[in-house]
SEKOL-292197 format. One record per residue (C-alpha): residue number from 0; residue in three letters; chain; x, y, z. Coordinates in pm, 1 decimal. Each point is the difference from the previous one (the first is absolute). Layout:
<pts>
pt k=NUM&r=Ala&c=A&c1=X&c2=Y&c3=Z
...
</pts>
This chain:
<pts>
pt k=0&r=Met&c=A&c1=-2593.7&c2=267.5&c3=-1022.3
pt k=1&r=Met&c=A&c1=222.2&c2=158.6&c3=-265.0
pt k=2&r=Leu&c=A&c1=232.7&c2=134.7&c3=271.5
pt k=3&r=Ala&c=A&c1=46.5&c2=-353.0&c3=138.6
pt k=4&r=Ile&c=A&c1=91.5&c2=-129.7&c3=-346.2
pt k=5&r=Val&c=A&c1=255.6&c2=278.2&c3=-55.9
pt k=6&r=Leu&c=A&c1=159.1&c2=-60.1&c3=342.2
pt k=7&r=Ala&c=A&c1=10.0&c2=-376.8&c3=-55.0
pt k=8&r=Leu&c=A&c1=175.8&c2=50.2&c3=-332.6
pt k=9&r=Thr&c=A&c1=250.5&c2=228.9&c3=170.5
pt k=10&r=Leu&c=A&c1=74.8&c2=-264.5&c3=263.1
pt k=11&r=Gln&c=A&c1=38.3&c2=-261.4&c3=-273.9
pt k=12&r=Asp&c=A&c1=243.8&c2=234.7&c3=-173.6
pt k=13&r=Ile&c=A&c1=228.2&c2=4.9&c3=304.3
pt k=14&r=Gly&c=A&c1=13.2&c2=-377.7&c3=18.7
pt k=15&r=Trp&c=A&c1=374.4&c2=25.3&c3=-79.0
pt k=16&r=Leu&c=A&c1=47.3&c2=62.9&c3=372.2
pt k=17&r=Ala&c=A&c1=-127.6&c2=-349.2&c3=89.0
pt k=18&r=Gly&c=A&c1=238.9&c2=-270.3&c3=114.0
pt k=19&r=Glu&c=A&c1=310.1&c2=-31.4&c3=211.5
pt k=20&r=Trp&c=A&c1=271.8&c2=266.7&c3=21.7
pt k=21&r=Gln&c=A&c1=324.9&c2=-9.5&c3=197.4
pt k=22&r=Leu&c=A&c1=288.5&c2=227.5&c3=97.1
pt k=23&r=Thr&c=A&c1=306.7&c2=-149.1&c3=167.0
pt k=24&r=Ser&c=A&c1=321.7&c2=131.7&c3=149.8
pt k=25&r=Ala&c=A&c1=274.2&c2=-172.4&c3=196.8
pt k=26&r=Thr&c=A&c1=-200.3&c2=19.9&c3=325.3
pt k=27&r=Thr&c=A&c1=-361.7&c2=75.7&c3=-91.6
pt k=28&r=Cys&c=A&c1=-272.1&c2=-134.2&c3=-226.9
pt k=29&r=Val&c=A&c1=-319.5&c2=187.7&c3=-83.0
pt k=30&r=Glu&c=A&c1=-282.1&c2=-182.4&c3=-172.9
pt k=31&r=Glu&c=A&c1=-328.9&c2=131.9&c3=-130.1
pt k=32&r=Tyr&c=A&c1=-292.3&c2=-204.2&c3=-133.6
pt k=33&r=Trp&c=A&c1=-306.8&c2=121.7&c3=-191.2
pt k=34&r=Thr&c=A&c1=-301.2&c2=-207.8&c3=-98.5
pt k=35&r=Ala&c=A&c1=-146.3&c2=16.8&c3=-348.1
pt k=36&r=Ser&c=A&c1=-260.4&c2=273.1&c3=-27.3
pt k=37&r=Ser&c=A&c1=-367.8&c2=-70.3&c3=48.3
pt k=38&r=Asn&c=A&c1=-261.3&c2=248.3&c3=-117.3
pt k=39&r=Asn&c=A&c1=51.3&c2=212.7&c3=308.3
pt k=40&r=Met&c=A&c1=331.8&c2=-82.4&c3=169.3
pt k=41&r=Leu&c=A&c1=358.7&c2=-125.1&c3=4.2
pt k=42&r=Val&c=A&c1=126.0&c2=-120.6&c3=339.5
pt k=43&r=Gly&c=A&c1=365.4&c2=14.0&c3=101.3
pt k=44&r=Met&c=A&c1=241.9&c2=-58.9&c3=282.0
pt k=45&r=Ser&c=A&c1=361.3&c2=84.3&c3=61.5
pt k=46&r=Arg&c=A&c1=254.4&c2=-111.2&c3=254.0
pt k=47&r=Thr&c=A&c1=364.4&c2=68.6&c3=78.9
pt k=48&r=Val&c=A&c1=216.8&c2=-285.9&c3=126.0
pt k=49&r=Ala&c=A&c1=340.7&c2=50.3&c3=164.0
pt k=50&r=Ala&c=A&c1=205.2&c2=-275.9&c3=162.8
pt k=51&r=Gly&c=A&c1=-285.9&c2=-242.4&c3=-62.5
pt k=52&r=Arg&c=A&c1=-254.9&c2=209.6&c3=192.8
pt k=53&r=Thr&c=A&c1=-285.7&c2=215.3&c3=-127.9
pt k=54&r=Thr&c=A&c1=85.0&c2=355.3&c3=107.6
pt k=55&r=Ser&c=A&c1=-294.3&c2=180.3&c3=-162.5
pt k=56&r=Phe&c=A&c1=-313.0&c2=-77.9&c3=-198.8
pt k=57&r=Glu&c=A&c1=-282.6&c2=180.9&c3=-176.2
pt k=58&r=Phe&c=A&c1=-343.9&c2=-90.8&c3=-132.6
pt k=59&r=Met&c=A&c1=-107.0&c2=191.4&c3=-312.0
pt k=60&r=Arg&c=A&c1=-282.2&c2=15.2&c3=-247.5
pt k=61&r=Ile&c=A&c1=-86.8&c2=194.8&c3=-310.6
pt k=62&r=Glu&c=A&c1=-374.0&c2=43.5&c3=-21.2
pt k=63&r=Ala&c=A&c1=-259.7&c2=159.0&c3=-224.0
pt k=64&r=Arg&c=A&c1=-240.4&c2=238.3&c3=173.0
pt k=65&r=Pro&c=A&c1=-272.0&c2=219.4&c3=-147.4
pt k=66&r=Asp&c=A&c1=234.8&c2=302.7&c3=15.6
pt k=67&r=Gly&c=A&c1=315.8&c2=-166.3&c3=-134.3
pt k=68&r=Ile&c=A&c1=271.9&c2=-258.5&c3=49.6
pt k=69&r=Tyr&c=A&c1=176.2&c2=-17.6&c3=337.1
pt k=70&r=Tyr&c=A&c1=318.2&c2=-157.0&c3=136.4
pt k=71&r=Val&c=A&c1=-70.9&c2=-91.1&c3=363.1
pt k=72&r=Ala&c=A&c1=300.0&c2=-71.7&c3=224.2
pt k=73&r=Gln&c=A&c1=3.5&c2=-163.2&c3=342.0
pt k=74&r=Pro&c=A&c1=365.0&c2=-6.1&c3=110.9
pt k=75&r=Gly&c=A&c1=54.6&c2=-232.1&c3=292.8
pt k=76&r=Gly&c=A&c1=-373.0&c2=-77.0&c3=-5.7
pt k=77&r=Arg&c=A&c1=-85.6&c2=353.2&c3=117.4
pt k=78&r=Pro&c=A&c1=-321.1&c2=175.4&c3=-110.4
pt k=79&r=Pro&c=A&c1=-28.4&c2=58.1&c3=-376.1
pt k=80&r=Val&c=A&c1=130.8&c2=313.2&c3=-172.1
pt k=81&r=Asp&c=A&c1=-146.1&c2=92.1&c3=-340.8
pt k=82&r=Phe&c=A&c1=193.0&c2=133.2&c3=-299.9
pt k=83&r=Lys&c=A&c1=-206.8&c2=99.4&c3=-304.4
pt k=84&r=Leu&c=A&c1=119.7&c2=-77.7&c3=-352.6
pt k=85&r=Ala&c=A&c1=110.4&c2=337.9&c3=-135.9
pt k=86&r=Ser&c=A&c1=147.3&c2=-108.3&c3=-331.8
pt k=87&r=Glu&c=A&c1=60.8&c2=-315.9&c3=-194.8
pt k=88&r=Ser&c=A&c1=155.2&c2=-119.3&c3=-320.8
pt k=89&r=Ala&c=A&c1=54.9&c2=-343.7&c3=-147.0
pt k=90&r=Ser&c=A&c1=306.9&c2=-35.0&c3=222.1
pt k=91&r=Glu&c=A&c1=-42.5&c2=229.2&c3=302.7
pt k=92&r=Leu&c=A&c1=-249.6&c2=53.4&c3=282.8
pt k=93&r=Val&c=A&c1=23.7&c2=307.2&c3=224.4
pt k=94&r=Phe&c=A&c1=-206.8&c2=4.6&c3=320.3
pt k=95&r=Val&c=A&c1=-9.5&c2=311.4&c3=220.3
pt k=96&r=Asn&c=A&c1=-121.1&c2=101.0&c3=342.6
pt k=97&r=Pro&c=A&c1=118.2&c2=358.3&c3=50.8
pt k=98&r=Gly&c=A&c1=-219.0&c2=43.0&c3=310.1
pt k=99&r=His&c=A&c1=140.5&c2=-307.3&c3=177.2
pt k=100&r=Ala&c=A&c1=102.1&c2=93.2&c3=354.3
pt k=101&r=Gly&c=A&c1=290.3&c2=-247.3&c3=-11.8
pt k=102&r=His&c=A&c1=310.9&c2=52.3&c3=-201.5
pt k=103&r=Leu&c=A&c1=-85.1&c2=-202.1&c3=-313.1
pt k=104&r=Lys&c=A&c1=-159.2&c2=207.4&c3=-279.6
pt k=105&r=Lys&c=A&c1=46.4&c2=-199.9&c3=-323.0
pt k=106&r=Val&c=A&c1=28.7&c2=-364.4&c3=-110.4
pt k=107&r=Ile&c=A&c1=116.8&c2=-78.2&c3=-355.2
pt k=108&r=Tyr&c=A&c1=18.2&c2=-332.5&c3=-183.0
pt k=109&r=Arg&c=A&c1=192.7&c2=-6.2&c3=-327.8
pt k=110&r=Arg&c=A&c1=32.6&c2=-292.6&c3=-240.5
pt k=111&r=Glu&c=A&c1=348.3&c2=21.9&c3=-151.3
pt k=112&r=Ala&c=A&c1=74.8&c2=-90.2&c3=-362.9
pt k=113&r=Asp&c=A&c1=208.4&c2=-302.6&c3=107.4
pt k=114&r=Gly&c=A&c1=-287.8&c2=-148.7&c3=203.2
pt k=115&r=Arg&c=A&c1=110.1&c2=126.4&c3=341.1
pt k=116&r=Leu&c=A&c1=-232.7&c2=188.2&c3=235.3
pt k=117&r=Thr&c=A&c1=105.6&c2=313.6&c3=184.2
pt k=118&r=Ala&c=A&c1=-205.4&c2=106.7&c3=299.5
pt k=119&r=Arg&c=A&c1=72.6&c2=350.4&c3=129.5
pt k=120&r=Ile&c=A&c1=-121.7&c2=181.2&c3=308.8
pt k=121&r=Glu&c=A&c1=24.1&c2=375.5&c3=49.6
pt k=122&r=Gly&c=A&c1=-84.9&c2=217.2&c3=296.0
pt k=123&r=Glu&c=A&c1=127.4&c2=222.0&c3=277.4
pt k=124&r=Asn&c=A&c1=177.0&c2=-82.2&c3=323.2
pt k=125&r=Gly&c=A&c1=33.4&c2=286.5&c3=246.5
pt k=126&r=Gly&c=A&c1=-78.3&c2=247.2&c3=-279.4
pt k=127&r=Lys&c=A&c1=272.6&c2=-139.0&c3=-224.6
pt k=128&r=Ala&c=A&c1=-90.0&c2=-173.2&c3=-327.8
pt k=129&r=Phe&c=A&c1=109.4&c2=-361.3&c3=-50.5
pt k=130&r=Ser&c=A&c1=-42.1&c2=-278.3&c3=-253.0
pt k=131&r=Glu&c=A&c1=89.8&c2=-367.8&c3=-11.9
pt k=132&r=Asp&c=A&c1=7.2&c2=-238.1&c3=-295.3
pt k=133&r=Tyr&c=A&c1=-59.0&c2=-375.5&c3=9.4
pt k=134&r=Pro&c=A&c1=134.4&c2=-161.1&c3=-321.0
pt k=135&r=Tyr&c=A&c1=-178.1&c2=-337.3&c3=-10.8
pt k=136&r=Arg&c=A&c1=60.0&c2=-296.3&c3=-228.5
pt k=137&r=Arg&c=A&c1=-198.4&c2=-317.2&c3=-46.3
pt k=138&r=Pro&c=A&c1=168.5&c2=-271.6&c3=211.6
pt k=139&r=Ser&c=A&c1=121.6&c2=-321.0&c3=-157.9
pt k=140&r=Asn&c=A&c1=-221.4&c2=-307.1&c3=32.4
pt k=141&r=Ser&c=A&c1=229.5&c2=-154.8&c3=259.8
pt k=142&r=Ala&c=A&c1=-151.2&c2=-23.8&c3=349.5
pt k=143&r=Ala&c=A&c1=341.9&c2=96.1&c3=139.7
pt k=144&r=Ser&c=A&c1=-30.3&c2=337.2&c3=-176.0
pt k=145&r=Arg&c=A&c1=-293.0&c2=103.6&c3=221.0
pt k=146&r=Cys&c=A&c1=47.1&c2=230.5&c3=297.8
pt k=147&r=Gly&c=A&c1=21.1&c2=-199.0&c3=318.4
pt k=148&r=Ala&c=A&c1=24.3&c2=-333.6&c3=-183.4
pt k=149&r=Val&c=A&c1=194.9&c2=-274.7&c3=170.2
pt k=150&r=Lys&c=A&c1=320.0&c2=-46.9&c3=-194.7
</pts>
């Protein structure tokens, strides 16, 4: 029972991830949504929109298990891939899966001092290391600011 309480408090502590996040360029919009945390889980989704069409999507969750906290990704709706929380601070979560057969090895979420959110992925592609950053901001309250919104 004590383990469940500790894990629930940890999930409550990462509640800063909850809400709507967006990254836009001239041709592409990426949006990510996270629910508020319950005692055992946050649920998220992400999609990329280009030229008014969804070009990729992902279902995600962060869940408490008896052996730790996990980020579970399902890109394109494929089977889930688990990344275990390896380190955390008040402003950063680092999830790792060094044994993952695919190319993605690490997922990082960082709360920036100015309120932005940076998501970072790290891994290997053909034996060569890579990383990619996603600098998200909270979108404005205007419906026209949403990815794929009719303007």
